C-alpha positions in Angstrom: 0.7 -25.2 -25.2 4.1 -23.1 -25.5 6.1 -22.3 -22.5 6.8 -18.5 -21.4 10.3 -17.0 -22.0 12.4 -17.5 -18.9 12.7 -14.0 -16.8 15.9 -12.3 -18.1 17.0 -11.1 -14.6 16.5 -7.3 -13.3 17.0 -5.3 -16.5 13.3 -5.4 -17.9 12.1 -5.0 -14.4 14.1 -1.6 -13.8 12.9 -0.4 -16.8 9.4 -0.7 -15.5 10.0 0.0 -12.2 11.3 3.2 -13.2 8.6 4.4 -14.5 6.0 3.5 -11.6 8.8 5.9 -9.4 8.1 8.6 -11.6 4.4 8.2 -12.0 4.2 7.8 -8.1 6.1 11.0 -7.6 4.2 12.9 -10.0 1.0 11.7 -8.2 2.4 12.8 -5.1 3.0 16.4 -6.4 -0.4 16.7 -7.8 -2.4 15.4 -4.8 -0.5 17.8 -2.6 -1.2 20.7 -4.9 -4.7 19.5 -5.2 -5.1 19.3 -1.4 -3.8 22.9 -0.9 -5.8 24.2 -3.8 -9.2 22.8 -2.5 -8.6 23.9 1.0 -7.7 27.5 0.1 -10.9 27.6 -2.0 -13.0 26.2 0.2 -11.6 26.6 3.7 -13.5 23.4 4.4 -11.9 20.2 5.6 -15.3 18.3 4.4 -14.1 18.9 0.9 -10.9 18.1 1.6 -11.6 14.5 3.0 -14.1 14.6 -0.2 -11.3 14.1 -1.9 -9.8 11.0 -0.3 -13.1 9.6 -0.5 -13.8 9.7 -4.0 -9.9 8.4 -4.6 -10.7 5.3 -2.3 -14.1 4.1 -3.7 -12.9 2.6 -7.3 -10.5 0.2 -5.1 -13.4 -0.7 -3.3 -15.7 -1.1 -6.1 -13.8 -2.0 -9.4 -10.8 -4.3 -7.7 -12.6 -7.7 -8.5 -13.3 -6.3 -12.5 -10.0 -5.2 -12.7 -8.1 -8.4 -11.8 -10.4 -10.2 -14.0 -9.6 -7.8 -17.2 -6.0 -7.8 -16.2 -5.9 -11.7 -16.8 -7.8 -11.5 -19.9 -6.1 -8.5 -21.6 -3.0 -8.6 -20.5 -0.5 -6.8 -18.2 0.9 -4.7 -20.5 -2.3 -3.3 -22.2 -4.0 -2.7 -18.7 -1.1 -0.7 -17.7 -0.9 1.1 -20.3 -4.3 1.7 -20.2 -4.1 2.9 -16.6 -1.1 5.5 -17.6 -3.0 6.8 -20.6 -6.4 7.5 -18.9 -5.0 8.8 -15.3 -2.8 10.7 -17.5 -5.8 12.3 -19.8 -7.5 12.8 -16.2 -5.1 15.1 -14.9 -4.5 16.9 -18.4 -8.3 17.8 -18.3 -8.2 18.7 -14.8 -5.0 21.2 -15.8 -6.6 22.6 -18.7 -9.5 23.4 -16.4 -7.2 25.3 -13.7 -5.5 26.7 -16.7 -9.1 28.3 -18.3 -10.2 29.5 -14.9 -12.9 27.2 -14.6 -12.0 24.6 -12.3 -14.9 23.5 -9.7 -15.3 21.1 -7.1 -17.2 18.7 -8.6 -14.8 18.7 -11.7 -11.7 17.4 -9.0 -14.2 15.1 -7.6 -15.2 13.3 -10.7 -11.5 13.4 -12.3 -10.5 12.0 -9.0 -12.6 9.5 -9.2 -12.1 8.7 -13.1 -8.5 8.5 -12.9 -8.8 6.0 -10.0 -10.9 4.1 -11.9 -7.9 3.5 -14.3 -5.4 3.7 -11.3 -7.1 0.4 -10.0 -5.4 -1.5 -12.7 -1.4 -0.8 -11.6 -0.9 -2.3 -8.0 -2.4 -6.0 -9.2 -1.0 -5.8 -12.4 2.4 -4.5 -11.5 2.8 -7.0 -8.7 1.3 -9.9 -11.3 4.1 -8.9 -13.7 7.0 -8.9 -11.5 7.4 -12.6 -11.7 7.1 -12.9 -15.4 10.1 -10.6 -15.6 12.5 -11.7 -12.7 14.0 -15.0 -11.3 12.5 -16.6 -8.5 15.5 -15.8 -6.4 14.8 -12.2 -7.0 11.0 -11.5 -6.2 11.7 -10.4 -2.6 14.1 -7.9 -3.7 12.0 -6.9 -6.5 8.8 -6.5 -4.2 11.2 -4.4 -2.2 12.2 -1.8 -4.4 8.5 -1.8 -5.7 7.6 -0.3 -2.7 10.2 2.5 -2.7 8.5 4.6 -5.0 5.8 5.3 -2.8 7.7 5.8 0.3 9.9 8.5 -1.8 7.0 10.1 -3.1 5.7 10.5 0.4 8.7 12.1 1.4 10.0 14.0 -1.6 6.2 15.1 -2.7 5.4 18.0 -0.3 8.2 19.6 -0.3 9.0 19.5 -3.8 5.5 20.8 -4.9 5.5 23.4 -2.3 8.7 24.8 -4.1 7.0 24.6 -7.8 3.5 25.8 -6.7 5.0 29.0 -6.9 7.1 28.6 -9.5 4.6 27.5 -12.4 1.2 27.3 -10.4 -0.9 24.7 -9.5 -2.0 24.0 -13.1 1.6 23.3 -14.1 2.0 20.8 -10.8 -0.6 18.9 -12.2 0.6 18.6 -15.6 4.1 17.3 -14.6 1.6 14.8 -13.1 0.2 14.0 -16.5 4.0 14.0 -18.2 4.6 11.1 -15.6 2.3 9.1 -16.4 3.7 9.3 -19.8 7.0 8.5 -19.0 5.6 5.2 -17.6 3.8 4.7 -20.5 6.5 4.7 -22.2 8.6 2.4 -20.1 6.1 -0.1 -20.7 6.4 0.7 -24.6 10.1 -0.6 -24.6 9.7 -3.4 -22.4 8.5 -7.2 -23.4 6.1 -8.7 -21.0 6.0 -12.7 -21.9 2.7 -14.0 -21.5 2.0 -16.7 -18.5 1.6 -20.2 -18.9 -1.9 -21.5 -19.3 -2.9 -23.7 -16.1 -5.6 -25.7 -14.5 -6.6 -23.2 -12.2 -6.7 -20.8 -15.1 -8.9 -22.8 -17.2 -11.3 -23.7 -14.3 -11.8 -19.6 -13.6 -12.8 -18.7 -17.5 -16.1 -17.7 -18.0 -18.2 -15.0 -17.9 -16.8 -11.5 -16.7 -18.6 -11.7 -13.3 -17.3 -15.2 -12.8 -13.9 -14.4 -13.7 -13.8 -11.1 -11.7 -14.9 -13.2 -7.9 -12.5 -16.6 -9.3 -9.9 -14.9 -7.1 -12.0 -15.1 -4.2 -12.7 -18.8 -5.3 -9.1 -19.7 -5.2 -7.9 -18.0 -2.1 -11.1 -19.4 0.2 -10.2 -22.9 -1.1 -6.3 -22.5 0.3 -6.6 -22.1 3.9 -2.9 -20.9 4.3 -3.4 -17.8 1.7 -6.8 -16.9 3.1 -5.1 -16.8 7.0 -2.0 -15.0 5.5 -4.5 -12.2 3.8 -6.5 -11.9 7.1 -3.3 -11.7 9.2 -2.2 -8.8 6.9 -5.4 -7.1 6.6 -5.9 -6.8 10.3 -2.0 -5.9 10.7 -3.1 -2.9 7.8 -6.1 -2.0 10.0 -3.6 -1.6 13.4 -1.0 0.2 11.7 -3.7 2.5 9.9 -5.5 3.5 13.4 -2.1 4.2 14.8 -1.2 6.6 12.0 -4.3 8.3 12.2 -3.9 8.7 15.8 -0.7 10.4 15.2 -1.7 13.6 14.2 -4.0 14.3 17.6 -1.2 12.4 20.0 1.5 14.6 18.7 -0.1 18.0 18.5 -1.5 17.4 22.3 2.0 18.3 23.1 3.4 19.5 20.4 3.4 21.9 17.1 2.6 21.3 13.7 6.1 21.4 12.7 7.1 18.7 15.5 4.4 16.7 13.7 5.7 17.1 10.4 9.1 16.3 11.2 7.6 13.2 13.0 5.5 12.2 9.8 8.5 12.6 7.6 10.7 10.3 9.8 8.3 7.7 9.5 8.0 7.9 5.7 12.0 7.8 5.9 11.9 4.3 8.0 9.3 3.0 4.7 11.8 4.0 2.2 14.7 2.7 4.1 12.7 -0.5 5.0 12.5 -0.6 0.7 15.5 0.0 -0.1 17.0 -2.3 2.8 14.7 -5.2 1.3 16.0 -4.0 -2.4 19.7 -4.8 -1.1 19.1 -7.6 0.8 16.0 -9.4 -0.9 15.0 -11.5 1.9 18.1 -13.3 3.0 18.7 -15.4 -0.5 16.5 -16.9 -2.6 16.5 -20.8 -2.6 13.5 -23.3 -2.1 15.0 -23.4 1.5 14.2 -19.7 2.6 11.3 -19.7 5.0 9.4 -16.1 4.3 6.4 -16.8 7.1 9.4 -16.4 9.6 10.7 -12.8 8.1 7.2 -12.1 7.8 6.0 -12.7 12.0 9.2 -11.6 12.9 9.4 -8.0 11.6 5.5 -7.8 12.8 6.8 -8.6 16.2 9.1 -5.7 16.2 6.5 -3.4 14.5 4.2 -4.3 17.2 6.8 -4.0 20.0 7.7 -0.6 18.8 4.1 0.6 18.8 3.5 -0.5 21.9 6.5 1.8 23.1 5.6 4.8 21.1 2.3 5.4 23.0 4.3 5.4 26.5 5.4 9.1 26.7 4.3 12.3 25.3 7.7 12.4 23.6 8.9 13.3 20.1 11.5 11.7 19.8 10.0 8.5 21.2 7.0 8.8 19.0 9.3 9.6 15.9 11.3 6.5 16.6 8.8 4.4 16.9 7.1 5.2 13.7 10.4 5.0 11.8 11.0 1.5 12.9 7.2 0.2 12.5 7.2 1.9 9.2 10.8 0.3 8.2 9.5 -3.4 8.8 6.3 -2.6 6.7 7.8 -3.0 3.2 9.9 -5.9 4.6 6.7 -7.3 5.8 4.9 -6.7 2.4 7.6 -7.6 0.2 7.9 -11.4 1.9 4.3 -11.6 1.6 3.8 -10.7 -2.3 6.9 -13.4 -2.7 5.0 -15.8 -1.3 1.8 -15.3 -3.2 3.9 -14.9 -6.2 5.4 -18.4 -6.0 2.0 -20.1 -4.9 -0.6 -18.6 -7.3 -0.3 -19.7 -11.1 0.5 -16.6 -13.1 -2.2 -17.0 -15.2 -4.6 -15.7 -12.3 -2.5 -13.6 -10.6 -4.6 -10.8 -11.6 -7.8 -11.7 -10.4 -6.2 -12.7 -7.0 -4.2 -9.9 -6.4 -6.7 -7.5 -7.1 -9.4 -9.4 -4.5 -6.3 -9.7 -2.0 -6.1 -5.5 -2.6 -10.0 -5.1 -2.2 -9.9 -7.3 1.2 -6.6 -5.7 2.9 -7.7 -2.5 1.7 -11.0 -2.7 3.4 -8.6 -2.0 6.7 -8.3 1.8 5.8 -12.1 3.1 5.7 -12.3 0.8 8.7 -9.7 2.7 10.3 -10.7 5.9 9.4 -14.2 5.0 10.9 -13.3 3.7 14.1 -10.5 5.5 14.7 -11.9 9.0 15.9 -15.0 7.9 17.7 -12.5 5.1 19.4 -10.2 8.3 20.5 -13.2 10.5 21.5 -15.6 8.6 23.0 -13.8 5.9 25.0 -9.9 6.2 25.3 -9.5 9.9 26.0 -12.0 10.0 28.5 -10.4 7.4 30.2 -7.2 9.1 31.0 -8.7 12.4 31.6 -8.4 14.3 35.0 -11.2 12.0 36.9 -11.6 9.2 34.6 -11.9 5.5 35.0 -8.2 4.9 34.4 -6.7 8.3 35.8 -5.7 6.8 38.9 -4.3 3.2 37.7 -2.8 3.3 33.9 -2.7 7.1 34.1 0.3 6.7 37.2 2.0 4.7 34.3 1.2 6.8 30.9 0.2 9.9 32.2 -3.2 12.0 32.7 -4.7 14.7 30.4 -5.0 15.3 26.4 -3.2 13.0 24.2 -3.0 9.9 26.5 -5.8 8.1 25.4 -4.2 8.5 22.1 -1.1 7.3 23.8 -3.1 4.2 25.4 -5.0 3.4 22.1 -1.3 3.2 20.5 -0.3 0.8 22.9 -3.6 -1.2 23.0 -2.8 -1.8 18.7 0.8 -2.8 19.6 -0.6 -5.6 21.8 -3.2 -6.8 19.2 -0.7 -6.5 16.6 1.5 -9.0 18.9 -1.5 -11.3 19.7 -2.1 -11.4 16.0 1.3 -12.9 15.5 0.8 -15.8 18.1 -2.3 -16.6 16.8 -0.9 -16.8 13.1 1.8 -18.8 14.7 -0.2 -21.3 16.2 -2.2 -21.8 12.8 -0.7 -24.5 11.1 -1.9 -23.5 7.5 -0.4 -20.3 7.5 3.0 -21.2 9.7 3.4 -24.0 6.7 2.0 -22.5 3.4 5.8 -22.3 1.9 5.7 -26.1 2.4 2.3 -27.3 2.1 1.1 -25.2 -0.7 3.4 -26.4 -4.3 5.3 -23.9 -5.9 4.5 -22.5 -9.3 7.3 -21.1 -9.9 11.1 -22.8 -10.8 14.3 -21.6 -9.3 14.7 -18.9 -12.5 11.3 -17.9 -12.3 9.6 -19.8 -14.8 6.2 -21.6 -14.5 7.1 -24.9 -13.2 6.2 -28.0 -15.0 
């Protein structure tokens, strides 16, 4: 058995990271342009929402298989497959648009196909990170990995709107194709070491079906990691519900411009959180560093700001709450990623991270399915004039349009805080960093 090369620092990671940032920006540009085109062509919110459906289905259905293939084929191979496959889908879409024959079903099929390739990206990149950077830099690298998506959320709508007037929808989609090509070039010029084989990796070998679900077997046998995953999934759900509620909450007293400003402020908070974590690096990197207190502490900050955000129909208050809550998110996520990367053998990281993404990702469709009915049928009637809580809670929060959503804002803030208390009381999660052995040495290579 040969030992993999030691990570040589942040240089190789930064090369790959630059490709992911450009790719995220390109995807944001084409996503915005495509959404505008679909809505202009159909005038249908349903047609627009179907794009989201076809974009999210592959992650739920294919993540386990993608994880197994990441570990079978290697990180570079699947990341290249992602970039070249997704790039080909966008190129076909641009060509159909320029030919004047692009139809709705083309969009749905190509978006779904592109996301089938894209399902490799996040777990493969996360599994590659500990092969490239020292253990002491994992938190910093994970913070930087979240800068690209946040920057894309801020820059893409404005930049895409300008570019659409200059080069049209087809041109913007073609830029996305070029961004995938750039990311592929960064992969070709970077050497990614092979992970060391582990006992768990040997145990997890078998048929593709067996390997696809071995990540779940690994997690299920480790209560600390399972509890951390469920905690993160629940926190995702609470934050996602609140993000969905932002639109009706703000439009109940403000304009679309007010809503846009608040959404931009929230995205800026997420960007600053990623930058802060990239600079800070989680406070060091030695073995004495505890990341669970960081995760729980910033989740408390997140829950408390959500609680305050629903108190009044005030744009500044809501914008501040979303900025702080989303600032905390990359710090929570980056610290959690570092724990998983240091506790899971590198040759099964693809499978474990793919299962993690699938389970944590269930929170998003659940939030989408439940937020609206909860607001429309339960909370909004409670705080309308004559509602059951109008003369009690309504005296504090107010009564009328948007106040039910404000109450939900606060309730999910409270639920977030309660989840922290539950997790802190559960010893396997509280002590996961000390009770589970590290698989990485101080320099980042697999521990002997």
